[in-house]
N, C-alpha and C positions, 0 to 999 in steps of 0.2 A: 504493499500500498504506500502510495506517494503521500509526503507530508509537506505542508506549507506552514513554516514557522515566522512568526512575526513578533517583531518589538515592539510591544503595546505602548511605550512611551515615546514613540519616534513620531515625526510628521505624518499624519494619516495620508496626506496626499502622495506619499510613497509608498505606501502600504495597501491603499485601497482598491488601486487598479488591478495588481494582481490577484487580491482577495476575490475580488468580483470575476474576475475571468476565469480563475481556478472553480469558484462556486457554480459559474455558467457551465464548465465543463462538466460538472457533477450533475447539473440538472439535465444536460442534453446528451450524454453518453453513459449508457448503463454500464459500460465497463470501467469507467473512471471512478476510482475511489480515493479522492484526495481528501486527507483529513487536516485539520487545521489546529495549530497550536500556539499558545501566546505566552510570551516571556515578558517579565515585568522590568524591561530594561530600554535603554534609548537606542542602543545597537547591540547586533549580536555578538558574541565573545570571538568567534574565529575571525572576524574582519572588522576593523574600527568603523567603518563608514556603512557597514551591512545593516540594514533594517528589516530585511526579509530575505528567507532563504527557502529553497525548493529541494526536497530530496526525492529523488525519483524512485519506482518501486524496484524491487529486486535486492537480495541481500548481498549478492556476489558484486554485482555491477552497478550499484546504487551511486548516482552522481549527484552532487551538491550544486546548485546554481544559486546565485545570488543577484540582486539588482535587476537591471534591464534585461539580464540574459533569462530570467524566469518567463517572461512574456514570450520571447523568442522560443523558448523550449517548449512551452504549452501550445503555441501555434503551430510548431513543427511535429509535435508528438500526437495531438488528439485531433482526429478527423472531423469532429463536431465544430471546430473552429475555423477549419479551412474553407476557402471559396475562390471563386474565380478572380476574387479582388484582393488576394494575399499581399501584393505589392503595396496597394493603398492602406491595408489595414497595418501592415508592418510599420508604414510611414507615420500613420496617426497615432499609433501605439507609443511610437518614439517620441512623437510632439507631445504626448502627455507629460514627459518631463518637464517641458517649459512651464507647466502649471503648478510646479511644486514650490516655488519660492514664496515666502509668506509677506512680501511687502507688494503694495498694488502697483506700484511701477513697473516691477518686473513682471508681473502677469497680465497687465493691461494690452500690451501688443499682441500676445497668443490668444487672448480672450477676444479681441476685436476681429483678428484673423478668423478666429472660429465662427464667430457671428456672422461674418460675411459669408464664410464657406456654408452654412446652414440655411442661406436665403433659399426657399421653396425646397428644403430638403427635410425629411422626417428622420433620417439617419446620417451618420458621418460618412459612410462608405456604402454605396449600393442601396437596395431596397428592403432590406431585413437588418435585424440587430447583429452586429459583429463585436470582436474584441476591441475593435476600434472605440465604438460606442462606451463599453464598459470602462476601458481605461481612461478616456476623456472624462466620462461621468464621475468616476472614481477620484481622478485627481481633483476635480472641482469641488466634489463634496466633502473631502478630505481637507481642503485648503479653507481655513476660515475667511480669510480675505476675498478669495474668488467666489465661494458660496455665497457671502454676502452681497457681492455685487450682482451675482445672478438672482438671488431673491429680490432684490431691490426692482428688478424687471427693467433695469437701464438698457440691458442688450436682449431686445425682444426675441430674436431667433433662438439664442442659447436658453433664455427662459422657457420658451415653447417646447424646445426640444428636451431639455431638461426634465421638465415635468412629464412629457410624454413618455419618455425612457422608464422613469420610475413607475408611472401608472399601469403601463403595459407589461411590466416585469415584476410582479408581486413579491417574488423572491429576494429582491434587491433589498427591500428595507430589512428584513431579519439578517441578511448579510452584514449591512452595516451595523445594525445593532449588536452583532457579536462582538464586532470591535469595539465599540462604545461600552457595551456591557463591562467588559474587561476593564476598561479605563474607570467606569463608574464604581466597580466593585473595588478597585483599588484605593479610589478617593473615598469611598464610604468605609473602607476598613480603618484608612487613616484617619478619618473624621471620628470613627467609632472609638478609636484609641484616646482620642483627645489628648490626654496628659500623657506625658512620656513614660513608656514602659521600659526605657533603657535604664533601668537602676543597678545595673553590673551585679547581678546576683553571682557571687562566687561559685566557682566549682560546677559550673553548667555543662562542661564538656563532656562529663560522663553520665549524662542523664539527668533529669529532674523528676522528682517524686513529691507532690504536695498532699494536704489532707484537709479536709474539712470537718472538725470534730463537734458536731452538735449534741446537746444534752436532751435526751428523749424523756424529759422528768418534769414533775410538777412541784417545784419547791417553793414553799411559802408562798403558793398561788401562782408560781411562774410556770405557765403552761408551754408545752413543746411545740409551738407553731412559729414557724420563721417568719420574721419581719424584715422590712427593708434594710436595716442594718446587716441582719445576717446574709442577706441576698449578696451583698458588697463582698463579704468574706468569701462565699461560696464562689462567686463568679470570678474573683481575682484568682483564688486557687484552680479554679477551673481553666482560666486564660493562660495562666503561666505553664500550667501542666499541658494542656492540650493544643493551645494556638501558638505561644510564644516558642516553647521548646520541645513540643510533640513528645512529652512525657506521660506520666502516670498519675491519675488521682484517685486518691482513696476517700471514701466516707466512712469516718469511724465513729459509732455512736459511743459517747462516754457514759456508760450505763453502770457507774460505780456507787449508786445510791439505792439499795433496794426498798427503801420506804418510799421513794418517789417516782420511780420508772413505771412507764405505762407503754404497753405496745401499740396504743391507739396514737400516742405522740410520736413514737416512732415511724409508724405508716404515715402519719400527717407530714413528717419532715421528707420522707421519700418522695411523696406526691408534690410537696412544694418544690424540691429540687427539679422533678420532672417538668413541673409548670415552668420553670426557668429555662427549661432546654439543657439542664446540667446532668450528664451520665457517668457517674464515677466508673472507674476501671474494675474496682473492689469495693466491697462493704466488709467493714469488720467491726469488732465491737471490744471495748476495753476488757469486758468479762472473758474474752478468749484468752486473755494473759493474765488471770487471777493468780495461777501457780508461778509464773515467772515473776510477778511482782511480790508475791510473799517471798519468794527466794530472794530476791534484792533487798528487801525491807530487813531479812536475817542477816545478810550480807553486811548491811549497814550497822546493824545493832552490834554485831561480831566485831567490827572495826572501830566501835566506840562512836560512830557518826551519827547515832539517834539514840533515843532513850523512851522509856515508857514514863507516862504522866497521868496521875489521877487529879490533878488540879481542878476545881471547880470551873466551868466555863467563864463566869464573870470576873472570877479571880484571875485566870489565865490572860482575859483580854486587857485587864488592868496591868499585869506584870509586862505583858508584851509592849503595851503603850508606853509605859515609863522606864523600860529597859531594866527589868528586875529578874534576875534568874529564878526559875523554879525550884524548888526545894528538890526536886527528883533529878535534877539535871546531872548530877555527879553520881548516880546509882551505878553499880557495877554492870559490867556486860552480863554476867550470869543472873542478876536481877531483872534486868530488862529483858532477857530472852524468856525468863519464866513468866513474866507478866504477859508477853506476847503469846505465849502459850495458853493462859487464862483466857485471853481475848479471843484466841481461836476457837476455844470451846464455846464461847458465847454464854457463860454462866454468870452468875450475878455479880462476881468479883471482876470477871473480864469485862462487864459492860461499864465498869467505873474508870477503865484506863484508855488511853490513846497512845499513839507512837508519834513522837516529835523529832524533825530532823534537828541536829545538833550544829546549827550553823553559827548563830551568834544571838547574844542577849540585847546588845543596844547598837546595833548597826543602824545608822541613820535612815536606811532604807528599811521600812517596817516589815515589808515582805520576807526579809532576810532573818527576822527575829524568830527563830525556831519554830517554823510553821509545822502544824499536824499533818502527818504522812499517812496514817492509818488510823480507822475508827473501828469500833465494834459494834455490830448490829445484828441480832439474833434473827430478824425477819428473813423470809426466804426470798431469793432473788428470782426474778421473772425468766432468766434464762438458766441459771445454774442451780436453782432451787435451795436444798438446805445443805450444799456442800460447804458452803463458807458463813462464817459469822464474822469475818473481818473484811473491810473493803478499803481500798487506797483511795486517798484524796486526787481530784483533779490534777493539783499542783505536783503530785509525786508520779502519777500515772502517766500524765501528758508526755514529758520529756523521754521516759524510759520505753514507753511503747513507741513513741516517734522513732527512737532509736533502733528499736527491734524490727520495725516494720520497713526500715530502709528510708524512712522520709529524709529527704535531702535539704528541704527548705520549708520551715515553718513560718507561715505568712500570717499574721494575725494583729488585731486591732491595737492602736497604741495605748489603750487602757491596760493592756498587759505589760507595759514597758517596765514598770517597777519589779515585775515579776521575771524578767528576763535573766538578771543575775542568778536568782533562785534556780531557774530552768537549767542554767548552765553549772551550777553547783551540783545538782543532782546527776548529771551526767559525769562531771569529774569525780565526784564521790565515789562512783561505781565503776568509774574507769571503762565507760562504753563509747561507742561511736558517737562523735558530735554531730549536731545539727545546727544549719544556719538559720538564724532569725532574721525576718523582715518585718518591721511594723509599718501598718499604714493608718490614717486617721479612719475613725469609724464615720459614717454618713449620718448627718443629722439634718432635720428639716425644721423650719419655722412652724409654730403652733403644732407642733407634733411631740408626742410622747413615745420614747423606744424603750421605756423601762417596762419590762413585761410584769413586773410586779403592780404597777400602777395601770397598766392596760388590763390586767386581770381583775383589778379592782372595778374598772369601768364594766367589764364583762357581767361580774357577779353582782353589781347593783344596778344593772338594767340600764345603764347610760347608753349602752349598745346592744345590739341584738345577739352579737356573739364573736368569735374569732374571725369570721369571713364577713364581718359588717363592712361596707363599701367605705366606710369613713375612717377605718383602722388601717395602719401602717402595714399589717400583715401581708405577706405574699397573697394569700387567699383574698384579702380584702381589696387590695388595688387591681387585682385580676377581676373581681366580682364587678369593680367600678368600671373596668372597661380598658386597663391597661393591657396590651399585647406582649408577648415575650420578646419579640425583636426590639421594640422600643425600650422595655426593660433593661435588657442587655446593654443595648446601645448607651443608654443614659449612664448606667452604672460604670461601665468600661470607660467612658469619657473621663470620669474622676479619676481613674489611674490609682496607682498605689502610693499617692502623695501622703506626706506626713502633716499636711496643712490641716488644721481642724477648722470647718467652716459650717455655717448654717444654710443649707441650700435652700432655693424658693421652689414650691411645688410647681409654679407656672411653668419653669425650665422643663420639668419631669414631663408635664401634660403636653407641653409643645411638641416635644420629641414624640410623643405617643401619635398626635395629630398626624405627622408625616406619614405615618404606616396605616392608619384607618381612613384617611380621606380618600385615597384611590381605589378602595375596595368596598367602600360603605354604600350600598344602594340608597337612594333618594326616595323618601316617602313624604305624606303630608299628614299633619295633625291640627286639629283645630280645638281651642280650649272650649270646654263647654259652658263655662260661665259667661253668660251674656253674650254668647255667639250670635251674631246676625244672619238672619235670612235674607238673601238678595234674590229678586227676581232678574233673569237675564232675557231681555228682548233681543230677537233674532236667533235664539238658539232653537235647535230642532224641537219639535213639540215632544217627540218621543226620545226618552234616554237612550243613549249610546255609549259604547266604548271604544277606545282605540289603544293601540300597542305604543309604548313609549318606552325609551330607554330608561333602565333603572339609574344609569349613571351616565351623564352627558359625555364623558371623557374615557369611559371604560365600556365599550360594548361587550366585552366578554361577561359582564355581570347578566346580559339577557334583558328582557323587556317586562314592563308591568301594565296592567290593564288600567287606564285612567278613563273615568266615567264623566259624562257631560250630561246636563239637564238644564231644564228652565228654571230651576231653584238651586242655589248653592249656599253653603255656609262660610262666613268670613270671620276672623277673629275680631273681637270688640277693639282691640287697639288699632287694628287697620282700619276699621270703618270710622273711627273718630277722626283719622288723619285725613278723610276725603273732603273735597269740597264739591258742590254740585257744578256740573258741566266739566269736571276735570277729567282728563283721559288717563286711565291707568292701564296696567298690564296684569293679566291673569295669568299666571305662570303655568306653562303647557297648554295654553288655550289661544291666547292672543290678547289684542287691546280691547277695551270696552269704556264708554262714557258713562260716568255717574250722572244720572239724570234725576234722581230724587234721594233725599235722605231724611228719614223719619226719626224723631228724638222722643224720647220719654216724655210723658206728660207728668211725670212725678216732679214737682219742684225742687225736691231735694237731689234729683239725678238727671237733670235737663242735658247734661252733656251725653248720656246714653244713648246710644244708637239702637233703635228697635226694627229698623227696616232700611231696605235699599232698592233701588231700581236702576238696573244697570243696562246698557244698549251695546251689542257687541259692534265693535269697529275694527275688523280683523285685518284691514288695509294698513291700520295705524302702524307706526313705526316704534317698536318696542324699546329702542334706544333713546328715544325721546321723553319716555314717561319717567316721572319721579317715583310713583309707587308701584313696585312690582309684588304682588301679594301671592300668597297660597290660598287654597280654597279647596272645598270638596263638594261634589254634586251630591244633593240629597237623594237623588233615584238613580237607578242602574247600577248599583253596587251596595253591599252590606257595610254600613259604617262600623267599624270596630271600636269598641270601648278600650281605651288606654289610660293608665296613670303613669304620669310623667313626674320622676321622683329626683329632686336635686338635694345636694347636701353642703354643709358648711363645716368649717374646723370645729373640732371638739373643744378646743382651748383658744382663748381670746388673746393671749400674750405670745409674742413670736418666740421668746426664750425663757422657759421657767429656771429660776435660780435654785439652789440647793435648799434655801429656807422658805420657798415659796409653797404655799399649801394649794395643791392641786384644785381643791373645791372652789377656792376662791376666783379661779379663772375659767370654770365650767362656760361653755356657751349654751345659754338657755334655750336655744332653738337652733338645731342643726338639721333638720329635716323639714322639706318643702314639697308638697304634694299637689298635682294640678290634674284635674279629670279633664279628658280630652277624648275626641273621636278621631279616628285615623283612617286612611283610604283601605278598600277591602284587601289590598295585597298584605296587608299587615297580619292578615289571619294565618299566612304560611310561614311566618317567621318562628324559628326556634329558640329555645333558650339559650343564650350565650352569642347570638347574632348581633353584630354590630351594623347599626344604620344611621341615617341622617334624617331626620324630620327637618325638612328645608325651611331654613330662616328661624329654627328653634334650637339646633344644635345636634349632636351626635349622641346617641343613645345605644346602650346595650340592654338585650332582652333578659330580664332577671326572671320573668316567668311569661311563657308564651300564652297567647289568647286560647281560651277553651270556650265553647258555647256556654253562657252563664257565668262565666269568669273572665274579668277584663284581663288585659295583658298589661305586664308592670314593666316600666323602662326606666333604667337609671341613666341620668345624664352624665355624659362623660366629660370633664374639662378639658379646655383646649389650650389653656396657657394665656389665653387673652384676658379673661376675667378672673375673679377671686378662683383660685384652684381648688379651694376647698368647697366651693359651692358647685 
């Protein structure tokens, strides 16, 4: 199979001609199988000025052609490209080189010659499409300066010919797009990274293995659902492992507390990772290593690097805070091992004790002040049952299991920075393989709590519906609100592994999302029920009827919808109040109409309320000249679908809560806004999770689909323009 290799960063005026001729060869010759590859470079390696190369088929006699040789070889090799005008075709394919300079003065002459040549001609050579047309067309299309001149229509013959070639050969557009798509992917990838990922991680040449260690527990009301902060940690570990270094990602559940572990939280974490498009290469559990961790603790006790302590919790906290040594700190190795055995039995005596690392009494870094590394807990573990009565703490287990599993780089939020010396001390004390640590800033948002203890309080007190409440910063919450996976990944990866702590604005987050949903959201119509105005339409057909209209004006792939027309239509009250009599307006998806009569309420308290309208169709009117372009719904010819439109605001009113702030003092009293409306009949076909746009109202996610007797519920998706909380 022959291969055409293109330097995607090169001047497209030099690459498109050969690409189009090669693609045309594939279209016309069933025996031609030319494949295309793109390299993210400005020139190909084997020749400095080479931007495109062609490798002929055949393993033994394969030949490589570059530059203008490619077109010559294609013309000579493939019969589909040959004609009685070969000499003229060869001349014009060579002339295409004159259209590659990117300054107008250089291409103006060749363009004028071409324009003159095309007078009374449909093709450059002869009476049918040839490689000459494709080479010239490609050179112009790939040259921004030449293409702009043609688009302006200054050279009438070229403009006519250019459009004719494109319209009569529908395969050309996808071929051009294949080259543009590669450039766009490169640009998107660069944009996606946003911040620099060149943080010079050490020792990456032998491979990278990262881990994301969530805790599937419910500790002090701390439920195991991932929020936007966890998302950053997970995505960065995934990015460095799978995209930047083509390494391995482990998801390790830190299931070291039998009192709090629940399988439902473990399952929810797996689901949340999947929602973000993260697929770990391996899943492990700290409980898989309980025996090894026990052995390592015995090693530390034997080496005099740890001791057993039965000091009461409050006293221990006081002593650690004030740099006071525990009365048990100088116990003998034999005493410490004996007490560890009592802990292992889980008896009454054992439950009084814990094991502490013998690091320091008064280190300025309080994380280094003899932290607890093992506790006794007689409760059964959800994976190991009654086998163990003692369990390691996270601070002890994490560095050891990281080392054992081959983790090369531990990426974690900057809040762990004080614990980094502790992490390294554990590895040094046990003389095990070292792990590199990289801290990155956690992601904070204005008017948003990421403390799961406080979020749990919101759930338990009924402030929100649950952990998937669309006002919540959980992965489930923002997905239910309408965030797409692609937008979530792009936004977070744009923040990068920076150590700078900032309070992000949700408007940027949702603006990223809009880029993804706007091209694929079908357009529908909804009219608010409250004070909706019935308008009679003179000039409309007496009998209701429907027409097929595109669901999206710029994306025909979404298909069509039925738009109903009748002599009576519904209009939003706010639109009706903006009209003046004899004003010409535009009824979207219909045409222009003139407002002939406006009827207002007789109630003196509501004189501005419009109660009726009379419109007269004026379909020959210019929609570009009207000020009011409104949505509407026919009252006949379709079943109007009841919908509830739900909008939200922030849960708290202060951009950033301080440590001593009482959350209850800043609770937003009203965060939910519901509007009863009716929608066009096509809405009946929507499914839960679908994203649509109600024109002039915004984007919505279907939270509950319509069923007969049960209205559809739609959640408004912020776009970044208005208050992102709402």
